[in-house]
N, C-alpha and C positions, 0 to 999 in steps of 0.2 A: 366593502366591509373589511376585506383582507388588508387593503392598503392602509386603512385607518389603524388597524391593530399593529401593523408593522411599524408605522410612524411612531405610535405611542410607546411601544416597547423599546424602539431604538433611541428615542430621545432621553430615556431615563438613564442617568449616569453617563451621558455621552462623553463627558470629559475625563472620566476615570480611566486610569491606565496603570496596571500593575505589571512591572517588568518581569517579575517572577511568574505571574500567571501567563503572560505572553510566551515566556520561555517554555513553560510546562505544556501549553497548548501546542506550540510548534514541535516540541519534543514528542508529544503524544502522537501527532500526525506523522512525523518522521518514523517513529517506532512502529506505528501501525502499518505504514507502507513498505517498510523494509522486508519483512517476511523471509521465507526461505528462498524465494526467487531472487531478490536483490542481494541478500546476505551471501548466498552461495555464488552469485554472479551469473546464474543460469538465465534469468529473465533479461538481464542487461545484455548478455551475449545474443539472445534470440531477437530482442526488440531493437537494440542499438548497434552493437559492434558487428553484427552479421552483415550489415550493408555498408561497411566502411565509413568514410567521412560523412556522407549524406545521412547515414543512419545515426551516427553519434551526434553530429551538430544539427542536422535538419530535424530529426525526430526529437532530439533533446530540446531544441528551441520551441517546437510546437507543444511538447509536453509541459514545458515551463509555463507558457501562456495559459494553456487549457487547465492545467492542474491548479494554478493560482486562482483562476476564475471559479472553478467548481468548489474549491475549498472555502473560499470567501462566501460564495452563494449559500452553501449548505450551512455553515456555522451561523451566518447572520439571519437566515430564515429560521433556523432552530431557535436562536435567541429571541427573535421577534414573536414567533408563533407559540412557543412552549407546548409542543404537541403532547397529547396524552401518551401516545406511543411514538417512539422515534421514527418508525417506518411510515407514519402518517405524512411525512414530507413528500412521499411519492404522489399521494392524492392531491396534496397542495399544489404540486408542480404540474401534474398531468391529468387531473380530474379523477372522478371516482373509478371508472372502468379501467382505463389504462394504468392509473395509479395502483389499483388493486393487483393488476398483473405484475407490475414492477415490485410491489411489496412481496408477493410470494415467490416470484422468480428470484429476486435478490437473496431471499433467505436460503433457497436451494443452492444458489451459487456460492454464497458465503460459507455454507456448510461444506460444500465441495472444496472451497479454498482451504478450509481447515484440513481436509485430506491432504492437500498439497504440502501444508506445513509438516504434517506427520511424515509424508514421503521424503521431504527434505531432511528432517532429523534422522530418518533411517539411512538416507544416502550418506550423510556425514559419518555416521558410525561405521557403515560398510566400507566406504572409500578411504577414509583417513585412519580409522582405528582398526579396521579389519575384523570388526565384530558383526553380529547379526543385525540387520536393519530393524528387527523387532525390538531390540534393546533400546535403540534410539527412539523409535515410535512410541513404545509403551512409556518410556521415561518422560517424553514430552507430554503425553496425554495425562499422566498422573500430576505433573507439576502444573500444567495448564488448568486441569480440572479443579485443583485445590485453590489456585489463584482466582479462577473465575467466580467462585462463590463470594468473593469480596464485594462484588457489585461495582458500579461505574466509578464512584469516587476513589475507592481504593485502587482500582485498575489504572486510572489516569495517573495517580501519584507514582505507581510502580513503573509503568512503561514510559511515562514522560521523562523520567530521570535516566533510564537506560538508553533510550533512543539516540540522544546526541552523542553518547560515547561510542555507540556502534557506527554511526555515520562518520565520526572522526577517524576511527580505525580504518573504515573502508576507503575514505578519502586519502589517508596517509599511504595505504597499501597501493591504491591506484596511482598516486603521484610517484611513489618509489619505483613502481613497475615501469612507468614512463621514463623516469630519469635513468634507470638501469639499461633500458633499451631505447635510447632517444631516436634511433633510426628505424625502430621497429614499427612505429605508427605508419609511416609511409609505405614500408614493405608490406605490412599487414593489410593496408587499404588496397594495395595492388593484388595481393594474394587471395583475399577473402572470397572473391568471385569464383575462384577455381577450387575452393575447398568445400567439403560437404558439411556446411554449417546449417543447422536447423534454424529456419527463419519464422518469425511470428506472423508475417504478413507478406503480401505481394508487392508492397511499396512502402517507402519510408513514412509517408503521411498517414497511410492506413494503419501502420504500426503504432504511430502516435495516438490515433483515435482509439484503437483497440486497447492500448496500454492505459490511457486515461479512463476509457470506458469500464474496464474491469475494476480499476481502482475506485471509480465512482460508486459502484455497487457495494464496495466495502465501506466507503466513507460516508455515504448519505445518512444512514441511521446513527452512526457513531458521532458524526459532527453535529447532527441535529440535536442529539442529547447533550453533547459537550457545549454547544452554543447556549443552551438554557442555563448553564452553570457560570457563564461569563458575567463580569461586573459591568461591562459597557460594550457598546458596538465597536469603539476604537480598539479595545482589547481583543475582541473576537477577530476583527479584520487583521490586526497586526500579527496575532498568533497564527492565523490560517495562512496569511501571505508569506510569513517567514518560513513556516514549516514546508509549504509547497515549493517555495523558491529554493531552499537549501536541498530538498530532496532531488529536484530536477538537476541542480548543479552536480550533486553527488552522482547521479546517473551518467552524466557526461564524462566526469573525471574517471569513474570506474570503467566506463565504456572505452575510453582511450587506453587505459591500462590493459584491458583485455585485447584490444585491437593490436597493441604493440607486441602481444604474445599470442596472436591468433592461431598460429600453427600448432601451439602446444596445448591450448585450452579447448580446441575443437574435439568433440567426442567425450569430454569429461563431464561427470555429474556435478562436480564442485569446482568450477574454474578459479574461484578466489584462492583455493588451497594450492593450486598450481603456482599462482603468483607468490604466495607466502613461502612455499618450499624453495623457491628460487633464492631466497635470502638465508633461511636456516630452518631446520626441522623443528626447533623449539618455537620459532615464530609461527610456523604452521600449526603447531599444537595450540598455541594461544589464539590464533585466528579461528580455529575450529570451535573453540569455546565461544568466541564472539559471534560466530555464525549461528550457533545454537541459541545464544541470547537473542539474536535478531529474529529467529524463527519464533521464539517464545513471545516476544513483544507483539507479534502480529497474531499468533494463534489465540492468545487470550481474548483480545477484543472481538475476534471473529466468532469465537464460541459464545461470548457474552451477547453479541448481536442476535444470534439465533435463540438463545435461552430467554432473553428479555422480550423477544417477539412472542414467545409462547406463554410466559408467565411474568408477573411483576418482579422487577429487579430486587433481589435480596430476600424474596420469600422462600419458604421451605421447598415449594414445588420448583422454583427457579434453580435452587441449588441441586436438587435431585436431577433435574433435566440437564444441567450443565455436566454433571458426572456421567450420565447415561450417554449424552451426545459425544463426550470425549472418548468413551469406550467404542461406540459405533464408528466414529471418525477414524479411529486407529485401525480398525479392521479394514475399512475401505481404502485408507491412505497407503497401506502397505501391500495392496493387491496389484498396483501398477507402478512401473519404473518412474522415478522422479522427473527425468527430462521429458518424457511423454506426457506426464500429468500436467506439467507447466504449459506445454504447447497446446494441449487440447482444452483443458479447463479454462485457462486465462484467455486464450485467443477467441474461442467461440463466444464466451460470455462477454468479452470485451466489445464485440460488435453490437450486442444487445444494449450494453451500456452506452454505446455511441448514439443510439436512438434517444436515450435520456439526455445526453449531452446536446443533441440537436434541439430538443424541446427547450432546454434551459437557455440556449443561445437565442432562439427565437423569442422566448419569453422576455429575456433581458432587453433585446432590441425593441420589442413592442413597448415595454415599460418606459424606456428612454424616449421613444417617439411620442408616447402619450403625455409624458411630463412636459416635453418641449411644446406640444400642441396646446397644453393647458396654460402655459406661461406666455405663449405668443400673443 
């Protein structure tokens, strides 16, 4: 029954492809994934650069493959099934019992991830501007709360246009850092083992699984809902593939930039600002604004995901819940240091997401085997 529904929905408008829509989908995915961890450089440092070459290229390559796979799966399933609630995708993939677990677990994790965004905004204000972290955290919560009440369509339009700009700046900064210290990458790769660098996992491939795993728990309901808004399957696949691919490439480039300056970024809350200050204080000020924009583009859909799970998108209760959750998230996010928040919240939940990844891979292989058996 499920396969019939999938085929029917996917066949409708199979040839339609809007370049603008593809770009917005890709931009929304990139913007969602950037967050405080990527924008500040903290998660790239812990997941990629902390292991030298194998971390940057090995983890990066595996993230590219897995992230592309899950993004395309989520958005095409969402388009085909048109779930009543975006989180119903978990039950579709895992069955009623396990799916219900992932549904509620992901909501807790997504809300905790919003705490990380608040902590990141606070860290930027404290480390770069010398102001109280509460100013950054409260400011983010207010802006995110107001934007969140716009609902999904308004949200995608906003973050889909900001996302590519942020990635372009991050890529430029990463490349500039590499060019300024061309020999720094080799030196950094040698030195990283002797430095006290916080690592996200015990191996490069586990780091990739954990990284994609926590991103999946963010992306599943968001891409499920986004898939239902696409005009064709081609459009959905193109947007998801482009977004995932560009994000993975950005991780590698920024990872190399941090590796080239590893001795100076270790122990800092905002590694990207260290790279920016290398060129000029004014550039660092501009980058701090870009980082805050990156945090904003992830914080908004995170908050939307939780609110829309509790109440219908755009309803009065949805708007009230969004504002209340923003306030509670601010209090929680400013209670723990940003670096520790990234290492604990992302890593632990990443392994739980890895279980969902395994289910999806087995399901995809089983589906291919079944199709080949039917045509044999």
